[in-house]
N, C-alpha and C positions, 0 to 999 in steps of 0.2 A: 670507635666500640660502638658494637651492636646492643640493640636493647637486650634486658636480661631476660632469660628464659624463665617461665614460671608455669605453675599449674594450680587449677583450683583445688583446694584442699580436701572435695569428694574422694579423687583417688586415692591419695594419701591415708585418709581416714578409712576406707574400704581394707586399703592393702597393711594397715594396722590391726585393724579389728581381725583380719583372717590369722596374720601372724599369732597375735595373742592365741588363738584355736589352735593353731598348729604345732606352737613351739612349749614344751616343758618351760616351768617356771625358771629354772634355773640357767637354761640356754636364753630367755628373754631378758634374764638380768644381767648376763654376758653380753648380749647385743648391747643394751640400754647403758652400761658402762663404758662401752667403746665408741659409743656415738658424742659427737661436738654436744655442748650444752644445748646450744639453738635446736637442734635434731631431737635430742634427748627429751625435751619439751615438747615439742609438737606430740611425741609418741605418746606420753603422757597425758597431754591436753590436747585432743586431737583438733583439727582447726575446723573452722564453720566450713561445710562443703562449699559454699560461693566465694570464700577467702580466696586471695590467690597468694601462693608461696612461693619462696623462690626454688627452681627444679632441684636445686643441689641437695635438696636434703635426701630425694627417694634413690639417690646412687649411693649417697653415704650410706642409708640403713640396708640396701642390697649388699654392700659390698660389708657390712657390719654383720649381716644373715649369713654370708658365704663366710667369713671367717669362725662363727661362731654356732652356727646350727649346721646350715644345710652343706657346708663345704662347696663343691661343685657341680654339685646333684642336680642337672637341669631339670631333670624329672620334678624337683622340689619346687624349684622355682616356676614350672609350668603348671603346678597344682595351685602354689598362692595366687597368681594369675589368674589362674581359671575362678576360683574360689571368689577373691576380690571381684571381679567385674561380675559376677552372680549376687554380689551383695548390692552392687550400683544397678545394674539392669533390674534385678527383683525389686526395687526399691521404686525408681523413678518411672520403669516401665510395664511393669506388672501386670498391669490391667490389660493390654493390647499386644505385647509383642509374640504372643503365640499365633495371633491372628495374621502377621504380617509374612509377607514372604522372605525365607532365609536370605535371598540375594538384596534385598531392600535394606533387613536389618543389618546387613554387613556394611553394604554403601553408605548408609545412615550413620552408621558406627563412624566409617572413615572419615565423615564429615564433621562426627562431633566433636573430633581430635582439633580440630581449629576451635570448638567452642570452650574446651577445657583445658586448650592450652595457650601459652603466647610464646613467640619466637622460639618453637620447636619443630621445625620444620612442617612437613607436609604429610599426610595419609591418604594415599587413594584405593578406591575399590572398581573393580571391573569385572564383568561377567566372564566365565570363561564356560561355558556351556550351561544347561540348566540346573546343573548340582555341584556347579563350582566357581570358585571367583579368585582373583589374582589381588593380592592386598600387597602397597608398595609404601614403604616409608621411606624418606628421604629428607638430607638435611636437618637431622637430629644434633643437637649439641652434643659436642664430645665427650663433655663430663658425663652423659646419661647413659653412653650405651656400654654395653660389656655382654659377654656371652651369658650372663643371667638375667641382663635386661631383655637379651631377645627370648630367652625361653618364657620370662615372664611375660612377653608379648606373644607367645605362641600360646600360651594360656589363657590370654583374654580372648584371642580369636576362638580358642575353644569353647569357653564360657558364653561368648556370645550368641554362639551357635546351639549349644546346649539349651541355652533360654529359648529358641524358638521351637524345642521339642524335637529337632531332628537326632538321627542314630548314624553311626559310623561314622563320625565325623574324625577328620584327620586334617592336619596342618603339617605343610611340608615346605621345608626353607628353600628355595631358588637360588637364592643369591644374597651376598651381603651379610649381615651382622656380624657375629665377634665382636669386635673394637670398631666396626664401620659404622658411618653416621647412615647408613640405609640400609634396608634387607625387603625382599621379596618373597612373600610366600603365597603358596596354594592351598584355599581351603576349601574341601570337600565334605559333602553329606549324601546320605540317602532318607 
C-alpha cells in the first residue's frame, strides 16, 4: 500500500472561502449536511494553510457541491477553481506576479504542485510558442479525479493566467480528464 495522498490546507481553505461566496446559504447548508463529520468540520473550521490534510476531503466536497449546488455544470466548477486560485495567488504572490512572464508563472505553478501535494502524481508545463503552454497532469489518485475536478483545474489554470494580467485566455483539454488519473491542457493567452 502506498503512502497516503495529502494536500496543504491552503487550497482547501481557498476553495471553501469561494464556495461560501458562490452559494446561497441554503445550498451551503445542504452541502454541509451531506459531508462526513470530518470534512464538514474542515469546512466549518478551515485548516491552517500549512497543515497537511488527507486528499479525500476535496473530492468529497466536490461530490457534495455537484449533488446540492452546481449539478454537472462544469462552467460553475471552472469558476470556483478560477476564483479559489486567485485568492491563493493574490495572497502569496501579489507583489510580483504581474512582473513575471506568463510562461514562467505557469511553469512555476506546475512545479508548486509538488510543494502543495504529497503522493498526488505530477504536473508539468512546457512552452508551446510565445503565447501558449502545455500542462500535463499524470498519476493522480483515482479518488481525486472526476469531470468536475478537471473543470476545477481548468479554472485554476485560467486564474493563474488572469493573475499575470494576460487577456484572451483559453484552456483547451487535449486529452484525459473525466475519471482518468491524468489530463493534458493547452493554455493560451494574448
